[in-house]
C-alpha positions as CSV (number, residue, x, y, z in Angstrom):
1,X,-16.6,22.6,-3.1
2,X,-13.6,20.3,-2.9
3,X,-10.3,21.6,-4.2
4,X,-8.9,20.1,-7.4
5,X,-6.2,17.5,-7.3
6,X,-3.6,20.0,-8.5
7,X,-4.5,22.4,-5.7
8,X,-4.3,19.7,-2.9
9,X,-0.9,19.4,-1.3
10,X,-1.9,17.7,2.0
11,X,-4.3,14.8,2.5
12,X,-5.1,14.2,6.2
13,X,-6.5,10.7,6.9
14,X,-8.4,9.4,9.9
15,X,-7.3,6.0,11.2
16,X,-10.2,4.0,12.5
17,X,-12.8,3.3,9.8
18,X,-10.6,4.8,7.0
19,X,-7.3,3.0,7.2
20,X,-8.5,0.1,9.2
21,X,-11.6,-1.8,10.1
22,X,-10.8,-1.5,13.8
23,X,-14.1,-1.6,15.5
24,X,-13.5,-5.1,16.9
25,X,-10.2,-4.0,18.3
26,X,-11.7,-0.8,19.9
27,X,-14.6,-2.8,21.4
28,X,-12.4,-5.5,22.8
29,X,-10.0,-2.9,24.3
30,X,-12.8,-0.8,26.0
31,X,-14.6,-4.0,27.2
32,X,-11.3,-5.0,28.8
33,X,-11.2,-1.7,30.6
34,X,-14.8,-2.1,31.7
35,X,-14.1,-5.6,33.0
36,X,-11.2,-4.2,35.0
37,X,-13.6,-1.7,36.5
38,X,-16.2,-4.3,37.3
39,X,-18.6,-2.9,34.8
40,X,-20.8,-4.5,32.2
41,X,-19.5,-4.7,28.6
42,X,-20.4,-1.8,26.3
43,X,-23.9,-2.0,24.7
44,X,-24.3,-1.3,21.0
45,X,-24.6,2.4,21.5
46,X,-21.4,2.4,23.6
47,X,-19.6,0.3,20.9
48,X,-20.5,3.0,18.3
49,X,-19.2,5.7,20.5
50,X,-16.0,3.8,21.3
51,X,-15.3,3.5,17.6
52,X,-14.8,7.2,17.0
53,X,-14.5,8.9,20.4
54,X,-11.2,9.4,22.2
55,X,-11.0,7.1,25.2
56,X,-11.3,10.1,27.6
57,X,-14.4,11.3,25.7
58,X,-16.0,7.9,26.0
59,X,-15.4,7.5,29.7
60,X,-16.6,11.0,30.3
61,X,-19.8,10.1,28.5
62,X,-20.3,6.7,30.2
63,X,-19.4,7.8,33.7
64,X,-20.4,11.5,33.6
65,X,-22.0,11.4,37.1
66,X,-19.1,9.7,38.8
67,X,-15.8,11.5,38.9
68,X,-14.2,8.5,40.6
69,X,-15.2,6.1,37.9
70,X,-14.2,8.5,35.1
71,X,-10.7,9.0,36.5
72,X,-10.2,5.3,37.2
73,X,-11.3,4.3,33.7
74,X,-8.8,6.7,32.2
75,X,-6.1,5.4,34.5
76,X,-6.8,1.8,33.6
77,X,-6.9,2.6,29.9
78,X,-3.5,4.4,30.1
79,X,-2.0,1.4,31.9
80,X,-3.4,-1.3,29.7
81,X,-1.2,-2.8,27.0
82,X,-2.8,-2.4,23.6
83,X,-0.5,-5.0,22.0
84,X,-3.0,-7.9,22.1
85,X,-5.6,-5.8,20.4
86,X,-3.7,-5.0,17.2
87,X,-4.5,-8.4,15.9
88,X,-8.1,-7.4,15.7
89,X,-7.3,-4.5,13.4
90,X,-7.9,-5.3,9.7
91,X,-6.3,-3.0,7.1
92,X,-8.9,-1.8,4.5
93,X,-8.7,-3.2,1.0
94,X,-5.7,-2.0,-1.0
95,X,-4.4,0.1,1.9
96,X,-0.7,0.0,1.0
97,X,-1.4,0.3,-2.7
98,X,-3.6,3.4,-2.1
99,X,-1.1,5.1,0.2
100,X,1.7,4.4,-2.3
101,X,-0.4,6.1,-5.0
102,X,-1.4,9.1,-2.9
103,X,2.1,9.8,-1.6
104,X,3.4,10.2,-5.2
105,X,1.5,13.5,-5.5
106,X,0.5,14.5,-2.0
107,X,1.9,14.9,1.5
108,X,0.0,12.6,3.9
109,X,-0.8,13.0,7.5
110,X,-2.8,10.8,10.0
111,X,-5.1,12.5,12.5
112,X,-6.7,10.1,15.0
113,X,-8.6,10.3,18.3
114,X,-6.3,7.5,19.5
115,X,-3.7,8.6,22.1
116,X,-0.5,6.6,22.4
117,X,-1.7,4.0,19.9
118,X,-1.9,6.5,17.0
119,X,1.8,6.2,16.7
120,X,1.6,2.6,17.7
121,X,-0.6,1.7,14.8
122,X,1.8,3.5,12.3
123,X,4.7,1.6,13.8
124,X,2.9,-1.8,14.0
125,X,1.8,-1.7,10.4
126,X,4.9,0.0,9.0
127,X,3.0,3.1,7.8
128,X,5.5,5.8,9.0
129,X,7.1,5.9,5.6
130,X,3.9,7.2,4.0
131,X,3.1,9.9,6.5
132,X,4.8,13.3,7.0
133,X,3.1,13.5,10.4
134,X,1.0,11.3,12.8
135,X,-1.1,13.2,15.3
136,X,-3.1,11.7,18.2
137,X,-4.8,13.2,21.3
138,X,-1.5,13.4,23.1
139,X,-0.2,16.1,20.7
140,X,-3.2,18.5,21.0
141,X,-5.4,20.0,23.7
142,X,-8.7,18.8,22.3
143,X,-9.7,15.7,20.3
144,X,-12.0,15.8,17.3
145,X,-14.5,17.3,16.7
146,X,-12.3,20.2,17.7
147,X,-10.0,21.3,14.8
148,X,-6.8,21.1,16.8
149,X,-5.4,18.0,15.1
150,X,-6.0,19.2,11.6
151,X,-4.6,22.7,12.4
152,X,-1.5,21.1,13.8
153,X,-1.0,19.0,10.7
154,X,-1.3,22.0,8.4
155,X,1.1,24.0,10.7
156,X,3.7,21.3,10.9
157,X,3.6,20.3,7.3
158,X,3.4,23.9,6.2
159,X,0.3,23.7,4.0
160,X,-2.6,26.2,3.7
161,X,-6.3,25.4,4.4
162,X,-7.1,25.8,0.7
163,X,-4.5,23.1,-0.2
164,X,-5.7,20.6,2.5
165,X,-8.4,17.9,2.5
166,X,-9.4,15.7,5.4
167,X,-10.7,12.2,4.9
168,X,-12.8,10.6,7.7
169,X,-15.7,8.3,8.4
170,X,-17.6,9.9,11.2
171,X,-19.6,13.1,11.9
172,X,-16.9,14.1,14.3
173,X,-14.4,14.0,11.4
174,X,-16.7,16.1,9.3
175,X,-17.3,18.6,12.1
176,X,-13.5,18.9,12.7
177,X,-12.9,19.7,9.1
178,X,-15.6,22.3,9.2
179,X,-14.2,23.8,12.3
180,X,-10.7,23.9,10.7
181,X,-12.1,25.5,7.5
182,X,-10.9,22.7,5.2
183,X,-12.6,20.4,2.7
184,X,-13.8,17.0,3.7
185,X,-14.3,13.7,2.0
186,X,-16.4,11.2,3.8
187,X,-15.9,7.5,3.8
188,X,-19.1,5.5,4.2
189,X,-22.6,6.6,5.3
190,X,-21.7,7.4,8.9
191,X,-19.8,10.5,7.7
192,X,-23.1,12.1,6.8
193,X,-22.1,13.8,3.6
194,X,-24.0,13.8,0.3
195,X,-21.3,12.0,-1.8
196,X,-19.1,9.8,0.3
197,X,-16.7,7.3,-1.1
198,X,-17.3,3.7,-0.1
199,X,-13.7,2.9,0.9
200,X,-10.2,4.3,0.9
201,X,-9.1,2.8,-2.4
202,X,-11.6,5.1,-4.2
203,X,-9.8,8.2,-2.9
204,X,-7.2,8.6,-5.7
205,X,-10.0,8.5,-8.4
206,X,-12.1,10.9,-6.4
207,X,-9.3,13.4,-6.2
208,X,-8.6,12.9,-9.9
209,X,-12.2,13.4,-10.8
210,X,-12.3,16.7,-9.0
211,X,-9.6,18.2,-11.2
């Protein structure tokens, strides 16, 4: 059961697939890494994984039998400038209007399986003013589906599990919320929940409807 709007103090938002249509950016970035390694571009399954996995998780999956390739892929990814790929990120419809509505009555945090670019996205698109906290993989020991990011958000913002909801678009987001013991609102069918919202701009109405 989701908490009522009056009970919710903290709304934690995933980045990719919730705030941005960033699949083209993620695919282009990972394919640039693959090219640097002399590897073939990602296939469709790899593109799917690259959309929601942390980079390290993806390369562990792709090169699980080769320690040398795994380490080299991570080194190349860390060294690569993400700047050229931001232009492929498209904000979801009514992103700013939705954040402006939400921040009137809730504290907001962003929890993303991005590393250095979690903060880079917030800065590039001027979103810091809406978020009390931005958390990426650099701030925690384990990426999603582990609950570390969500637990850190609650700890830093000072909000209980009962007063927190996480909004994500992937099974790993749902599993992270379950592991953290907080409620979850899915965005789109890939979140694998019974009653997802279609896109972020439906979130304020969903929260209001649950009062």
